[in-house]
C-alpha positions as CSV (number, residue, x, y, z in Angstrom):
1,M,21.4,-3.7,-9.0
2,P,20.0,-6.1,-6.4
3,V,17.7,-9.0,-7.3
4,F,15.0,-10.2,-4.9
5,K,12.8,-13.3,-4.8
6,I,9.3,-12.6,-3.3
7,H,7.0,-15.4,-2.3
8,H,3.5,-14.1,-1.4
9,I,0.7,-16.5,-0.5
10,T,-2.8,-15.3,0.4
11,K,-5.0,-18.0,1.8
12,Y,-8.8,-17.8,2.5
13,T,-10.5,-20.7,4.3
14,Y,-14.3,-21.0,4.8
15,D,-16.2,-23.0,7.3
16,E,-18.8,-23.8,4.6
17,P,-18.6,-24.1,0.8
18,V,-18.8,-20.8,-1.1
19,K,-19.0,-20.4,-4.9
20,E,-18.8,-17.8,-7.7
21,S,-15.8,-16.1,-6.1
22,I,-14.9,-13.0,-8.2
23,N,-11.6,-11.4,-7.4
24,E,-9.3,-8.5,-8.4
25,I,-5.6,-8.8,-7.8
26,K,-2.8,-6.1,-7.9
27,I,0.2,-8.2,-7.1
28,F,2.1,-7.6,-10.3
29,P,5.2,-5.5,-10.4
30,Y,4.5,-1.8,-11.2
31,Q,5.8,-1.0,-14.7
32,C,8.4,1.8,-14.2
33,P,12.1,2.4,-14.9
34,E,13.1,1.8,-11.3
35,Q,12.5,-2.0,-11.4
36,E,12.1,-4.9,-13.8
37,S,10.3,-8.2,-13.5
38,L,12.6,-11.1,-14.3
39,Q,10.1,-13.9,-13.6
40,H,6.5,-14.0,-12.3
41,Q,4.4,-17.1,-11.6
42,L,0.9,-17.1,-10.3
43,N,-0.8,-20.2,-8.9
44,I,-4.5,-20.0,-8.0
45,T,-6.9,-22.6,-6.6
46,G,-8.7,-24.2,-9.5
47,Y,-6.3,-22.6,-12.1
48,P,-8.8,-20.1,-13.4
49,N,-8.0,-17.8,-16.3
50,V,-6.6,-14.5,-15.1
51,Y,-7.4,-11.5,-17.3
52,T,-5.1,-8.5,-17.0
53,S,-5.6,-4.9,-17.8
54,S,-4.4,-1.4,-16.8
55,D,-6.5,0.6,-14.3
56,Y,-6.9,4.3,-13.9
57,W,-3.6,4.6,-12.1
58,N,-1.7,2.4,-14.7
59,N,-1.6,-0.5,-12.3
60,V,-1.5,-4.0,-13.8
61,T,-4.8,-5.5,-12.5
62,G,-5.8,-9.1,-12.8
63,T,-9.4,-10.5,-12.5
64,F,-10.6,-14.1,-12.2
65,N,-13.6,-16.1,-11.3
66,L,-13.7,-19.3,-9.3
67,L,-17.2,-20.6,-10.0
68,T,-17.3,-24.0,-8.4
69,P,-18.0,-24.6,-4.7
70,H,-14.9,-24.4,-2.6
71,K,-13.8,-24.1,1.1
72,E,-10.4,-22.7,0.3
73,L,-8.9,-20.1,-2.0
74,I,-5.1,-19.8,-2.3
75,I,-3.4,-17.1,-4.4
76,E,0.3,-17.7,-4.7
77,S,2.7,-15.2,-6.3
78,K,6.4,-16.1,-7.0
79,L,8.3,-13.1,-8.2
80,I,11.9,-12.4,-9.1
81,V,12.5,-8.7,-9.6
82,R,15.6,-6.5,-10.1
83,T,15.6,-3.0,-8.7
84,T,17.4,-0.4,-10.8
85,M,17.4,2.6,-8.6
86,A,20.5,3.8,-6.8
87,S,21.1,2.8,-3.2
88,E,21.4,6.5,-2.5
89,I,19.3,9.1,-4.4
90,Q,20.4,12.6,-5.4
91,M,17.3,14.6,-4.3
92,N,16.5,18.1,-5.6
93,Y,16.4,20.4,-2.6
94,T,16.1,23.6,-4.6
95,S,12.5,23.6,-6.0
96,G,9.9,25.3,-3.9
97,M,6.2,25.9,-3.6
98,Q,6.1,28.4,-6.5
99,D,7.7,25.7,-8.8
100,L,5.1,23.2,-7.7
101,E,2.1,25.6,-8.2
102,K,3.0,25.9,-11.9
103,E,3.1,22.1,-12.2
104,V,-0.2,21.5,-10.4
105,Q,-2.2,24.1,-12.4
106,S,-1.4,22.4,-15.7
107,N,-2.1,18.9,-14.6
108,L,-5.6,17.6,-13.7
109,R,-4.2,14.4,-12.1
110,F,-2.0,16.6,-9.8
111,L,-5.1,18.5,-8.8
112,E,-6.8,15.3,-7.8
113,L,-3.7,14.1,-5.9
114,S,-3.3,17.4,-4.0
115,T,-6.8,17.5,-2.6
116,P,-7.1,16.3,1.0
117,D,-9.8,14.0,2.3
118,Q,-12.7,15.5,4.3
119,I,-11.9,14.7,7.9
120,E,-12.9,15.9,11.3
121,S,-9.4,16.2,12.8
122,T,-8.3,19.2,10.7
123,A,-6.9,20.9,13.8
124,A,-4.5,18.0,14.4
125,I,-3.3,18.1,10.8
126,S,-2.9,21.9,11.0
127,E,-0.8,21.4,14.1
128,I,1.5,19.1,12.3
129,I,1.8,21.4,9.3
130,D,2.7,24.3,11.6
131,A,5.6,22.2,12.8
132,V,7.0,21.2,9.4
133,Y,6.0,23.8,6.9
134,E,7.4,27.2,5.9
135,P,6.8,28.7,2.4
136,S,10.5,29.3,2.0
137,K,11.4,25.6,2.4
138,S,12.1,23.3,-0.5
139,I,9.5,20.7,-1.4
140,A,11.9,17.9,-0.6
141,S,12.6,19.4,2.9
142,I,8.9,19.6,3.7
143,V,8.4,16.1,2.5
144,M,11.2,14.6,4.7
145,E,10.4,16.7,7.7
146,S,6.8,15.6,7.5
147,S,7.9,12.0,7.3
148,Q,10.1,12.5,10.3
149,Y,7.2,14.0,12.3
150,V,5.0,11.0,11.6
151,F,7.9,8.6,12.4
152,E,8.6,10.3,15.7
153,H,5.1,11.0,16.9
154,F,3.2,7.9,15.9
155,Q,3.8,4.5,17.5
156,Y,4.3,1.5,15.2
157,T,1.8,-0.9,16.7
158,K,0.2,-3.9,15.1
159,G,-3.4,-4.9,15.7
160,I,-5.0,-1.6,16.7
161,T,-6.0,-0.7,13.1
162,N,-7.3,-2.4,10.0
163,V,-7.8,-1.6,6.3
164,E,-11.0,0.3,7.2
165,T,-9.5,2.6,9.8
166,T,-9.9,6.3,9.0
167,V,-7.4,9.1,9.2
168,D,-9.4,10.5,12.2
169,E,-9.0,7.2,14.0
170,I,-5.3,7.0,13.3
171,L,-4.8,10.5,14.6
172,E,-6.7,9.5,17.7
173,H,-4.7,6.4,18.3
174,H,-1.4,8.1,17.4
175,G,-0.3,4.8,16.1
176,G,-0.8,2.0,13.6
177,V,1.2,0.3,10.9
178,C,2.7,1.2,7.5
179,Q,-0.6,1.9,5.7
180,D,-1.8,4.1,8.5
181,F,1.5,6.1,8.5
182,A,1.1,6.5,4.8
183,H,-2.5,7.8,5.0
184,V,-1.6,10.4,7.6
185,L,1.3,11.6,5.5
186,L,-0.9,11.8,2.5
187,Q,-3.3,14.0,4.4
188,I,-0.4,16.3,5.4
189,F,1.0,16.6,1.9
190,R,-2.4,17.2,0.3
191,S,-3.3,19.8,2.9
192,I,-0.2,21.7,1.8
193,K,-1.2,21.1,-1.8
194,I,1.7,18.7,-2.6
195,P,0.5,16.0,-5.1
196,S,1.1,12.6,-3.5
197,R,0.0,9.1,-4.0
198,Y,-0.2,5.9,-1.9
199,V,2.1,3.0,-2.9
200,S,1.8,-0.7,-2.0
201,G,4.7,-3.1,-2.4
202,Y,7.4,-4.8,-0.4
203,I,10.5,-3.6,1.5
204,C,13.6,-5.7,1.3
205,P,16.3,-4.2,3.6
206,N,18.2,-7.5,4.4
207,K,19.0,-7.4,8.1
208,N,19.0,-3.7,8.4
209,G,16.3,-3.7,11.0
210,M,13.7,-1.7,9.1
211,R,10.0,-2.1,9.9
212,G,7.8,-3.9,7.4
213,E,10.2,-6.5,6.0
214,G,8.7,-9.8,5.1
215,A,5.2,-8.4,4.6
216,T,3.3,-6.3,2.2
217,H,4.4,-2.7,2.8
218,A,3.1,0.8,2.1
219,W,4.7,4.2,1.6
220,V,4.0,7.5,-0.2
221,E,5.2,9.2,-3.3
222,A,5.3,13.0,-3.5
223,F,5.9,15.0,-6.7
224,I,8.9,17.2,-6.5
225,P,9.6,19.6,-9.4
226,G,13.0,18.9,-11.0
227,Y,13.0,15.3,-9.7
228,G,9.6,13.7,-10.3
229,W,7.8,11.2,-8.1
230,A,9.9,10.7,-4.9
231,G,9.1,7.8,-2.6
232,V,9.3,8.4,1.1
233,D,8.7,5.7,3.7
234,P,7.3,7.3,7.0
235,T,7.4,3.9,8.7
236,N,11.2,4.0,8.5
237,N,11.7,7.7,7.8
238,I,13.8,7.1,4.7
239,W,13.7,8.0,1.0
240,V,12.7,5.0,-1.1
241,T,15.7,3.5,-3.0
242,D,16.6,0.1,-4.4
243,K,15.2,-1.8,-1.4
244,H,11.6,-1.1,-2.2
245,I,9.5,-3.0,-4.7
246,K,6.4,-1.3,-6.1
247,L,3.2,-3.1,-6.9
248,A,0.5,-0.4,-7.3
249,V,-0.1,3.3,-6.8
250,G,-3.3,5.3,-6.2
251,R,-5.0,7.9,-4.1
252,N,-5.2,5.6,-1.1
253,F,-5.2,2.0,0.0
254,N,-8.5,1.1,-1.8
255,D,-6.8,1.9,-5.1
256,C,-3.9,-0.5,-4.3
257,T,-5.6,-3.4,-2.5
258,P,-3.5,-6.4,-3.3
259,I,-6.5,-8.8,-3.4
260,K,-10.2,-8.1,-3.0
261,G,-13.3,-9.9,-4.1
262,T,-16.7,-11.3,-3.3
263,F,-18.4,-14.7,-3.3
264,K,-21.8,-16.3,-3.0
265,G,-22.5,-18.1,0.2
266,V,-22.9,-17.6,4.0
267,A,-19.6,-18.6,5.6
268,D,-17.1,-17.5,8.2
269,Q,-13.8,-16.9,6.5
270,H,-10.2,-16.8,7.8
271,L,-7.5,-15.0,6.0
272,S,-3.7,-15.6,6.3
273,V,-1.0,-13.9,4.4
274,Y,2.5,-15.3,4.0
275,V,5.4,-13.3,2.5
276,S,9.0,-14.2,2.2
277,V,11.9,-12.2,0.8
278,G,14.9,-14.0,-0.6
279,Y,18.2,-12.2,-1.1
280,E,21.2,-12.8,-3.3
281,D,23.3,-13.9,-0.4
282,G,20.9,-16.8,0.3
283,V,19.2,-15.1,3.4
284,T,15.4,-15.4,3.5
285,F,13.1,-13.3,5.7
286,E,9.5,-14.5,6.1
287,E,6.4,-13.7,8.1
288,V,2.8,-15.0,8.4
289,N,0.0,-12.6,9.3
290,D,-3.5,-13.7,10.3
291,V,-6.0,-11.0,9.3
292,K,-9.3,-10.5,11.2
293,S,-12.4,-11.4,9.3
294,Y,-15.8,-9.7,9.4
295,A,-17.6,-12.5,7.7
296,R,-19.3,-13.7,11.0
297,K,-21.2,-10.4,11.1
298,R,-22.4,-11.0,7.6
299,K,-23.4,-14.5,8.5
300,Q,-25.4,-13.4,11.5
301,L,-27.2,-10.7,9.4
302,A,-28.2,-13.4,6.9
303,Q,-29.5,-15.7,9.6
304,D,-31.5,-12.8,11.2
305,H,-33.0,-12.0,7.8
306,A,-34.0,-15.6,7.3
307,Q,-35.7,-15.7,10.7
308,Q,-37.6,-12.5,9.9
309,Q,-39.0,-14.2,6.7
């Protein structure tokens, strides 16, 4: 059972002081049998009280306020976690759509998670489904063949999408990053009526060359009768095993956003995210990502409003 050390720093800097920053964080390990938290330390600018609760999807969610004026907000998470899944899973390749229909009809949550989003590019999704789906196939086969399709037909490209990119736009680009691959796969599964959920977390392959190491990662869980929630990572086209650490689950990215909030003030902001993964053999993999900010647009709108007054 491998043990990983995760160091995750989210840093916001502002060109003018802001105040009354109210934030929600979902950077706590998801409570499930597949992993256990050995140690978790949070350090936040100003050391505010963090109040934790469980949300609709049973994610541990923290909230805090930073009321005093500040030009910087740093949220640091130091996590030591042990994964308890096997390195290779024994998947159930026998249950089919009839087995799944019985499960869905008796579970309102499954109905919610098997309803696709309303999009314009339904023809593109139908084309993918025609390539991967046959009623006689097992659910597990459909899940993995769908993942393989996304892996082979969508280009892993950083910088062409953001957290607000829609499924229609991803289908048009035919590319993106892990969260985009996950959203396309969710649309495929739900169009077939397979209950599925978005997962945020980390991937820790240790020199295996998989995409997404050293940064927050995203994948999908599909419900397979006779097995349960099975994680599949379309960015790497693999079943999720003991190299993935889960933080939150939900219908889509918005339910799992690691950090989101608001503040009072008119300021341009810059966001950088640092993630490092430490392994038992002493190897550390790290990455820093600068995230585009849309605060300048808000600032310009505020200035235009003031001029109109």
